[in-house]
ZAMARGU-4260 file (C-alpha; in steps of 0.2 Angstrom, whole numbers, plus 5000, padded with zeros to 4 digits):
<rodrens>
0) 4996/5119/5309 | 4978/5127/5309 | 4981/5141/5294 | 4966/5150/5298 | 4972/5153/5316
5) 4954/5149/5322 | 4944/5132/5328 | 4935/5123/5315 | 4916/5122/5319 | 4905/5105/5313
10) 4888/5110/5308 | 4876/5096/5302 | 4862/5106/5295 | 4865/5116/5282 | 4851/5132/5285
15) 4862/5133/5302 | 4879/5133/5292 | 4871/5149/5282 | 4865/5156/5299 | 4884/5153/5304
20) 4890/5163/5288 | 4879/5179/5288 | 4882/5180/5306 | 4900/5180/5304 | 4902/5188/5288
25) 4887/5199/5285 | 4874/5202/5273 | 4887/5207/5259 | 4895/5190/5253 | 4906/5187/5238
30) 4901/5167/5238 | 4916/5158/5227 | 4911/5140/5222 | 4923/5128/5211 | 4921/5124/5193
35) 4908/5111/5190 | 4907/5097/5200 | 4913/5104/5217 | 4899/5115/5220 | 4887/5112/5236
40) 4871/5113/5229 | 4861/5114/5247 | 4874/5129/5253 | 4874/5138/5236 | 4853/5135/5234
45) 4851/5141/5254 | 4861/5154/5252 | 4851/5161/5237 | 4836/5160/5245 | 4841/5170/5259
50) 4846/5184/5246 | 4829/5182/5237 | 4821/5184/5252 | 4830/5199/5261 | 4834/5213/5249
55) 4846/5221/5261 | 4858/5208/5258 | 4870/5208/5244 | 4876/5193/5236 | 4890/5190/5222
60) 4893/5171/5215 | 4911/5169/5207 | 4913/5152/5200 | 4911/5143/5181 | 4901/5128/5174
65) 4885/5129/5185 | 4880/5112/5180 | 4862/5112/5172 | 4852/5097/5167 | 4846/5096/5151
70) 4827/5103/5147 | 4816/5103/5131 | 4810/5116/5121 | 4796/5106/5110 | 4784/5092/5114
75) 4797/5079/5103 | 4811/5084/5114 | 4803/5081/5132 | 4797/5065/5125 | 4817/5061/5122
80) 4822/5069/5137 | 4812/5065/5152 | 4817/5046/5152 | 4835/5052/5149 | 4835/5063/5163
85) 4826/5053/5176 | 4839/5038/5172 | 4856/5048/5169 | 4852/5062/5183 | 4839/5057/5196
90) 4841/5065/5213 | 4853/5078/5206 | 4847/5095/5212 | 4844/5110/5201 | 4855/5126/5206
95) 4842/5138/5208 | 4850/5154/5204 | 4851/5144/5188 | 4833/5142/5185 | 4830/5160/5189
100) 4843/5164/5178 | 4836/5155/5164 | 4817/5162/5168 | 4825/5181/5169 | 4820/5182/5189
105) 4835/5183/5197 | 4835/5198/5209 | 4844/5214/5209 | 4855/5210/5224 | 4861/5195/5215
110) 4875/5194/5202 | 4883/5179/5197 | 4899/5181/5187 | 4909/5166/5178 | 4926/5161/5171
115) 4920/5147/5159 | 4904/5143/5152 | 4898/5126/5145 | 4901/5128/5127 | 4888/5140/5119
120) 4876/5140/5133 | 4876/5159/5136 | 4878/5165/5119 | 4861/5178/5122 | 4861/5178/5140
125) 4865/5195/5141 | 4869/5196/5160 | 4880/5180/5158 | 4890/5189/5145 | 4892/5206/5155
130) 4900/5197/5170 | 4911/5184/5161 | 4929/5184/5171 | 4942/5182/5153 | 4956/5174/5165
135) 4969/5164/5163 | 4964/5148/5174 | 4980/5149/5185 | 4973/5168/5189 | 4956/5164/5193
140) 4959/5161/5212 | 4967/5180/5211 | 4955/5189/5201 | 4939/5182/5213 | 4950/5188/5228
145) 4952/5206/5218 | 4932/5208/5220 | 4934/5210/5238 | 4953/5217/5239 | 4949/5231/5226
150) 4931/5234/5226 | 4922/5226/5240 | 4933/5227/5256 | 4916/5229/5267 | 4913/5212/5260
155) 4914/5196/5266 | 4921/5181/5257 | 4916/5163/5258 | 4921/5149/5248 | 4911/5132/5249
160) 4916/5117/5241 | 4911/5098/5243 | 4924/5086/5250 | 4926/5069/5252 | 4930/5060/5270
165) 4939/5046/5274 | 4947/5039/5292 | 4964/5035/5289 | 4976/5026/5303 | 4960/5031/5316
170) 4962/5050/5309 | 4948/5056/5300 | 4956/5066/5283 | 4946/5075/5269 | 4951/5076/5251
175) 4945/5089/5238 | 4941/5076/5225 | 4937/5081/5209 | 4941/5103/5215 | 4958/5104/5220
180) 4961/5115/5205 | 4959/5132/5213 | 4955/5127/5231 | 4975/5127/5235 | 4976/5145/5228
185) 4961/5150/5241 | 4966/5143/5255 | 4981/5152/5253 | 4975/5170/5248 | 4961/5168/5262
190) 4974/5172/5278 | 4982/5185/5267 | 4963/5193/5265 | 4961/5192/5284 | 4980/5201/5286
195) 4971/5214/5276 | 4955/5215/5286 | 4944/5205/5275 | 4933/5193/5283 | 4933/5175/5275
200) 4927/5158/5279 | 4932/5140/5269 | 4916/5130/5271 | 4916/5110/5265 | 4901/5100/5264
205) 4905/5081/5265 | 4897/5071/5250 | 4899/5051/5254 | 4898/5051/5233 | 4914/5059/5228
210) 4929/5048/5227 | 4943/5050/5240 | 4956/5058/5229 | 4974/5058/5234 | 4990/5072/5235
215) 4989/5090/5238 | 4970/5087/5239 | 4971/5078/5256 | 4972/5090/5271 | 4964/5087/5289
220) 4950/5098/5298 | 4960/5113/5301 | 4960/5119/5284 | 4942/5123/5284 | 4934/5135/5295
225) 4915/5125/5294 | 4912/5108/5289 | 4895/5102/5285 | 4894/5082/5286 | 4876/5076/5285
230) 4872/5061/5274 | 4857/5070/5270 | 4866/5081/5258 | 4874/5067/5250 | 4868/5071/5233
235) 4872/5061/5217 | 4885/5069/5207 | 4880/5077/5190 | 4885/5065/5174 | 4889/5072/5159
240) 4886/5057/5146 | 4899/5055/5130 | 4897/5064/5116 | 4896/5055/5099 | 4911/5055/5089
245) 4909/5059/5071 | 4919/5055/5057 | 4928/5072/5055 | 4932/5071/5075 | 4939/5052/5072
250) 4950/5060/5058 | 4956/5074/5069 | 4962/5060/5083 | 4970/5049/5071 | 4982/5063/5065
255) 4984/5068/5084 | 4989/5050/5090 | 5005/5050/5078 | 5011/5065/5085 | 5012/5058/5103
260) 5029/5050/5107 | 5029/5035/5116 | 5036/5039/5134 | 5031/5055/5133 | 5016/5065/5143
265) 5000/5068/5138 | 4985/5083/5142 | 4970/5083/5134 | 4950/5088/5139 | 4934/5079/5140
270) 4923/5079/5123 | 4921/5069/5107 | 4939/5075/5102 | 4946/5067/5117 | 4937/5052/5115
275) 4942/5052/5096 | 4962/5053/5102 | 4959/5041/5115 | 4951/5028/5104 | 4965/5031/5090
280) 4979/5029/5104 | 4971/5013/5109 | 4970/5006/5092 | 4988/5011/5088 | 4992/5000/5104
285) 4982/4987/5101 | 4979/4983/5083 | 4995/4990/5075 | 4994/4982/5059 | 4977/4989/5056
290) 4981/5006/5063 | 4996/5007/5051 | 4985/5003/5036 | 4973/5018/5040 | 4989/5028/5043
295) 4994/5024/5027 | 4977/5026/5017 | 4977/5044/5024 | 4996/5047/5018 | 5001/5052/5034
300) 5018/5047/5031 | 5021/5054/5013 | 5015/5071/5019 | 5021/5073/5037 | 5033/5059/5040
305) 5047/5070/5045 | 5037/5077/5059 | 5029/5061/5065 | 5048/5054/5064 | 5053/5069/5075
310) 5038/5072/5088 | 5029/5056/5088 | 5026/5040/5081 | 5016/5025/5075 | 5023/5011/5087
315) 5012/5003/5103 | 5016/5011/5119 | 5032/5002/5127 | 5035/5015/5140 | 5019/5022/5140
320) 5013/5040/5144 | 5011/5050/5159 | 4995/5063/5162 | 4997/5081/5167 | 4982/5086/5166
325) 4969/5101/5172 | 4956/5090/5169 | 4957/5070/5174 | 4943/5066/5161 | 4937/5048/5155
330) 4949/5046/5143 | 4964/5045/5154 | 4955/5029/5163 | 4952/5023/5145 | 4970/5025/5142
335) 4975/5017/5160 | 4963/5004/5157 | 4972/5000/5138 | 4989/4998/5145 | 4994/5016/5139
340) 4994/5026/5154 | 5008/5018/5163 | 5024/5029/5163 | 5027/5034/5183 | 5035/5049/5188
345) 5043/5053/5204 | 5043/5067/5214 | 5062/5069/5218 | 5071/5076/5204 | 5085/5065/5208
350) 5075/5051/5204 | 5067/5057/5189 | 5082/5063/5181 | 5090/5045/5184 | 5075/5037/5174
355) 5073/5050/5162 | 5093/5047/5157 | 5089/5028/5157 | 5100/5023/5172 | 5086/5019/5184
360) 5071/5009/5184 | 5055/5004/5195 | 5067/4990/5202 | 5084/4997/5210 | 5098/4986/5203
365) 5114/4988/5215 | 5120/4998/5199 | 5108/5012/5198 | 5110/5014/5219 | 5129/5016/5216
370) 5126/5030/5202 | 5112/5038/5211 | 5124/5040/5228 | 5135/5050/5214 | 5123/5062/5211
375) 5131/5079/5215 | 5115/5084/5227 | 5121/5071/5239 | 5139/5074/5239 | 5148/5077/5251
380) 5134/5071/5263 | 5117/5067/5261 | 5105/5081/5269 | 5091/5076/5278 | 5077/5084/5265
385) 5087/5075/5252 | 5085/5060/5262 | 5067/5063/5263 | 5063/5065/5245 | 5073/5049/5240
390) 5065/5039/5255 | 5048/5045/5249 | 5052/5038/5230 | 5058/5022/5238 | 5076/5023/5237
395) 5080/5021/5256 | 5069/5010/5266 | 5054/5017/5273 | 5059/5012/5290 | 5075/5021/5292
400) 5077/5038/5299 | 5088/5054/5298 | 5098/5057/5314 | 5112/5068/5317 | 5119/5068/5299
405) 5118/5050/5297 | 5102/5035/5295 | 5097/5026/5307 | 5088/5010/5307 | 5084/5007/5325
410) 5100/4997/5328 | 5113/5003/5317 | 5120/5022/5313 | 5126/5025/5294 | 5135/5040/5293
415) 5130/5049/5279 | 5147/5058/5274 | 5150/5049/5256 | 5168/5055/5254 | 5172/5039/5266
420) 5170/5024/5255 | 5165/5013/5268 | 5150/5024/5272 | 5145/5023/5257 | 5146/5005/5255
425) 5139/5003/5271 | 5123/5012/5264 | 5122/5003/5248 | 5121/4986/5258 | 5109/4990/5269
430) 5100/5006/5266 | 5094/5005/5248 | 5075/5000/5245 | 5072/4986/5232 | 5058/4995/5221
435) 5054/5013/5219 | 5037/5019/5228 | 5023/5033/5227 | 5025/5033/5206 | 5012/5044/5199
440) 5003/5040/5181 | 4994/5057/5182 | 4992/5073/5189 | 4976/5082/5189 | 4966/5096/5194
445) 4949/5092/5194 | 4937/5079/5187 | 4922/5078/5180 | 4913/5064/5169 | 4899/5051/5166
450) 4893/5040/5179 | 4903/5025/5176 | 4918/5036/5177 | 4914/5041/5195 | 4911/5023/5199
455) 4927/5018/5190 | 4936/5030/5203 | 4928/5024/5218 | 4930/5007/5215 | 4948/5008/5212
460) 4961/5001/5226 | 4969/5013/5238 | 4984/5009/5229 | 4979/5013/5211 | 4970/5028/5218
465) 4987/5035/5222 | 4995/5036/5205 | 4981/5049/5200 | 4987/5064/5211 | 4975/5080/5210
470) 4984/5094/5214 | 4980/5113/5210 | 4981/5120/5194 | 4996/5131/5199 | 5006/5114/5199
475) 4998/5107/5183 | 4994/5122/5172 | 5011/5131/5172 | 5031/5129/5176 | 5032/5141/5190
480) 5037/5136/5205 | 5044/5119/5209 | 5051/5121/5190 | 5064/5108/5189 | 5055/5093/5194
485) 5040/5100/5182 | 5053/5100/5168 | 5060/5082/5172 | 5041/5074/5174 | 5034/5083/5158
490) 5046/5074/5146 | 5040/5075/5127 | 5022/5084/5133 | 5011/5086/5120 | 4997/5098/5129
495) 4981/5096/5117 | 4966/5108/5116 | 4952/5114/5104 | 4948/5129/5095 | 4935/5136/5085
500) 4944/5145/5070 | 4961/5147/5064 | 4967/5161/5053 | 4979/5158/5038 | 4990/5170/5048
505) 4990/5156/5062 | 4979/5166/5076 | 4967/5156/5084 | 4950/5159/5093 | 4944/5146/5106
510) 4934/5156/5119 | 4923/5170/5107 | 4916/5176/5094 | 4924/5191/5084 | 4906/5203/5090
515) 4913/5198/5107 | 4900/5184/5111 | 4908/5172/5125 | 4907/5155/5121 | 4916/5145/5134
520) 4931/5154/5140 | 4950/5154/5140 | 4952/5141/5155 | 4968/5133/5154 | 4973/5135/5134
525) 4985/5150/5134 | 4993/5141/5151 | 4996/5125/5142 | 5001/5133/5124 | 5013/5145/5132
530) 5022/5132/5142 | 5024/5120/5126 | 5036/5134/5120 | 5045/5135/5137 | 5048/5116/5136
535) 5062/5110/5127 | 5054/5093/5119 | 5036/5099/5121 | 5023/5103/5107 | 5007/5112/5108
540) 4992/5104/5098 | 4976/5115/5094 | 4963/5105/5085 | 4950/5114/5074 | 4936/5107/5065
545) 4938/5112/5046 | 4919/5117/5045 | 4905/5123/5054 | 4886/5119/5049 | 4876/5133/5052
550) 4857/5138/5047 | 4862/5145/5032 | 4873/5132/5027 | 4892/5127/5030 | 4906/5140/5036
555) 4925/5137/5036 | 4933/5137/5052 | 4949/5140/5043 | 4946/5159/5038 | 4959/5173/5031
560) 4958/5184/5047 | 4947/5184/5061 | 4940/5196/5075 | 4945/5189/5091 | 4961/5178/5096
565) 4964/5168/5110 | 4980/5161/5105 | 4993/5174/5095 | 5001/5168/5081 | 5018/5171/5088
570) 5013/5156/5099 | 5009/5146/5084 | 5013/5127/5084 | 5003/5111/5079 | 4986/5114/5070
575) 4976/5099/5068 | 4958/5097/5056 | 4952/5081/5050 | 4961/5085/5034 | 4978/5085/5040
580) 4993/5093/5050 | 4999/5109/5050 | 5016/5113/5058 | 5018/5132/5060 | 5030/5133/5073
585) 5045/5143/5066 | 5037/5145/5050 | 5036/5163/5040 | 5020/5170/5035 | 5021/5160/5017
590) 5025/5143/5024 | 5010/5146/5037 | 4997/5150/5024 | 5002/5136/5015 | 5002/5123/5028
595) 4984/5130/5032 | 4976/5130/5015 | 4982/5112/5014 | 4970/5106/5028 | 4956/5118/5025
600) 4941/5111/5016 | 4941/5112/4998 | 4926/5119/4996 | 4934/5136/5004 | 4952/5133/4996
605) 4949/5145/4980 | 4942/5159/4992 | 4957/5157/5004 | 4972/5155/4993 | 4963/5173/4983
610) 4961/5183/4998 | 4982/5177/5004 | 4986/5183/4986 | 4979/5198/4986 | 4987/5202/5004
615) 5003/5198/4994 | 5005/5182/5008 | 5009/5169/4994 | 5015/5172/4976 | 5003/5177/4963
620) 5004/5160/4954 | 5005/5150/4970 | 4992/5133/4969 | 4988/5121/4982 | 4996/5106/4978
625) 4984/5091/4970 | 4985/5080/4984 | 4976/5093/4995 | 4964/5096/4984 | 4952/5083/4987
630) 4948/5089/5006 | 4928/5084/5007 | 4918/5076/5019 | 4913/5060/5007 | 4932/5055/5005
635) 4935/5055/5022 | 4920/5043/5025 | 4926/5032/5010 | 4942/5032/5019 | 4934/5024/5036
640) 4921/5013/5028 | 4933/4999/5028 | 4938/5000/5045 | 4922/5005/5052 | 4916/4988/5045
645) 4928/4979/5055 | 4921/4986/5071 | 4933/5003/5072 | 4929/5022/5075 | 4912/5019/5084
650) 4900/5033/5085 | 4903/5030/5105 | 4921/5021/5105 | 4921/5024/5125 | 4903/5017/5127
655) 4887/5027/5131 | 4874/5029/5144 | 4861/5030/5130 | 4852/5017/5123 | 4852/5010/5105
660) 4835/5018/5101 | 4841/5036/5109 | 4855/5035/5098 | 4847/5034/5082 | 4833/5045/5087
665) 4845/5059/5093 | 4855/5057/5078 | 4838/5057/5066 | 4830/5072/5075 | 4846/5081/5077
670) 4847/5079/5055 | 4829/5084/5055 | 4832/5100/5064 | 4844/5106/5054 | 4835/5101/5038
675) 4821/5112/5044 | 4832/5127/5048 | 4838/5127/5029 | 4821/5124/5022 | 4805/5123/5030
680) 4795/5119/5014 | 4805/5105/5012 | 4804/5097/5028 | 4785/5101/5028 | 4783/5091/5011
685) 4793/5076/5019 | 4782/5075/5033 | 4765/5079/5024 | 4771/5064/5012 | 4773/5052/5025
690) 4754/5055/5031 | 4750/5042/5015 | 4764/5029/5020 | 4761/5015/5031 | 4770/5015/5047
695) 4785/5004/5044 | 4787/4988/5057 | 4806/4993/5059 | 4803/5009/5065 | 4791/5003/5080
700) 4806/5002/5093 | 4810/5020/5091 | 4792/5027/5091 | 4790/5016/5106 | 4804/5023/5115
705) 4797/5041/5110 | 4779/5036/5116 | 4772/5037/5098 | 4769/5021/5092 | 4750/5021/5096
710) 4747/5040/5093 | 4728/5044/5100 | 4727/5063/5093 | 4731/5074/5077 | 4745/5082/5086
715) 4753/5065/5091 | 4751/5058/5074 | 4758/5072/5066 | 4774/5071/5078 | 4773/5053/5073
720) 4777/5057/5057 | 4790/5068/5060 | 4801/5056/5067 | 4797/5044/5054 | 4803/5057/5042
725) 4818/5060/5052 | 4820/5042/5054 | 4819/5039/5034 | 4831/5054/5031 | 4844/5048/5043
730) 4844/5029/5032 | 4837/5022/5050 | 4822/5015/5039
</rodrens>
């Protein structure tokens, strides 16, 4: 059925597509684009060029995470970045509106509004701060449409996305692939808008580099008003290289890994903390003795044993995990490769309930089949919808069909009336399948990752890829709608997200600073936290680094109070820092304060404790237990040293697109930059002293990589000495 009630138009040229868009919608356009990967560079850039060239046009772009290649702010950064950009992002176009935004030359008739930033990327960009949507992920599509419905009723609305294409059984199908997140909502909202008189277009640009993903992401051509299919627009996908995982993050990952229950559900996002969790879970599964040893060294069971026994575990994953995550990231493929992401869920609640109760497995035994036929939903007569749901899961054989209140196999008709013992037995004897089918090991809404992540998805077999279902955030991020099956699938859910600050009262700030500066966005964090409280056996886990390095020194991220909140304290649950676990659910204020003091950095514990006492939140004679007063980075490094020597807790546990020299240079130059920010005199003194020392032979590979092995000018010689000083400070020389 064509939900747009109009014939799909196929266009090969992007300029012609923009011509068609303007001719259909006029010169006042709201251009909505998916978050991150799913944007069409070709359409966005051509539409932006038209608006720049025509002051009579009005263009509002509504999106999130407009991906940008890294740029250099100094000569050393240029030498580092240029080969990396050419290698990792070769052929990836720029968004011209982002180049102009950064340069301060975006025209007055163009506005960019985003609901999520790359962390810290727009801290000092006034227009971005002023035009940020603070919306739960599940509300974003609605809020984008409100731009038109409430304020711009004479504007046209266009949603443009990338799509994958595949011919299946002779018919062409399209997949939202990397961005099923909001597309399903917009497919529903666009027709509603038209009923209210709003003109709208849904445009897809095919990109053959996108893996064809299954589930709700798949549709035929009728879901789109316009399809642009021309291999000339097949730009490479934007890569997000793995970030280094430092000691503190590995410690957070270890603590979180003890809270994951075998047979449960996992949600986690992109970044180094996610990689740390995956690394710890793989250690738990494949190296159980070493894992238990490091957990013992961290005194996890002595401190949190009751919690771990109740909500998590330390044993390898026999049943495995199921992923239910807004963001399908490399972590899930690593866990799939490692034999952990393997718990299959099914779309039928009868099947899923019997699996959860241990009455059914992937192999359908006669006993299990008989048990299912006793289910209330099938009695007294199996209905057509119930039959279809069970058949989709493989319970009924695939060649059967439902007809006239019975099951027909082209030769024999079996009555669906289960009150008759003969009918029941005939169905058991002739209609039941051998194994369950269409099992799902991960539901996701959007994805982005490194180049090898995309390559992995593309080379998966069709059968494997069908286990990774892409669907909307309305399904993944909340329980509303299809609540019965969601509750059954998300057994023992662990919804893991990151925060920036946590107060001693239990408030968490994750998206913005107390002065209002937006760092990233709410995204789906509130969705998952609230869902963790709504599911009987689920927990929300918020990870917070205990400290932050600033130009003036180190600050605590565990604070007494803070002027911004993302997750309020009445939704407090589990908070993890590198120093341990704070189980806050159901605790009174004094207990919350004590739990959080225990996992704060010890350099800040006395001041925090004093503030809590002055506020009357703990007794005036309370003291932090001695076992929690050695929370120092050096102590953590010492505890991991033995295991790092054995090959565990690598800085890039899941691999990297950077060379060995780039890893060392990057770390050394970041350290030197921080040193210079703290003391320019000290940094300069180090550089000056290096002028009087010969170049060490072991430094040559690093200098060659950065083009400073044979400096010809004084400036290049000075840069060489900066690099040598940075390498020496880092311990690389």
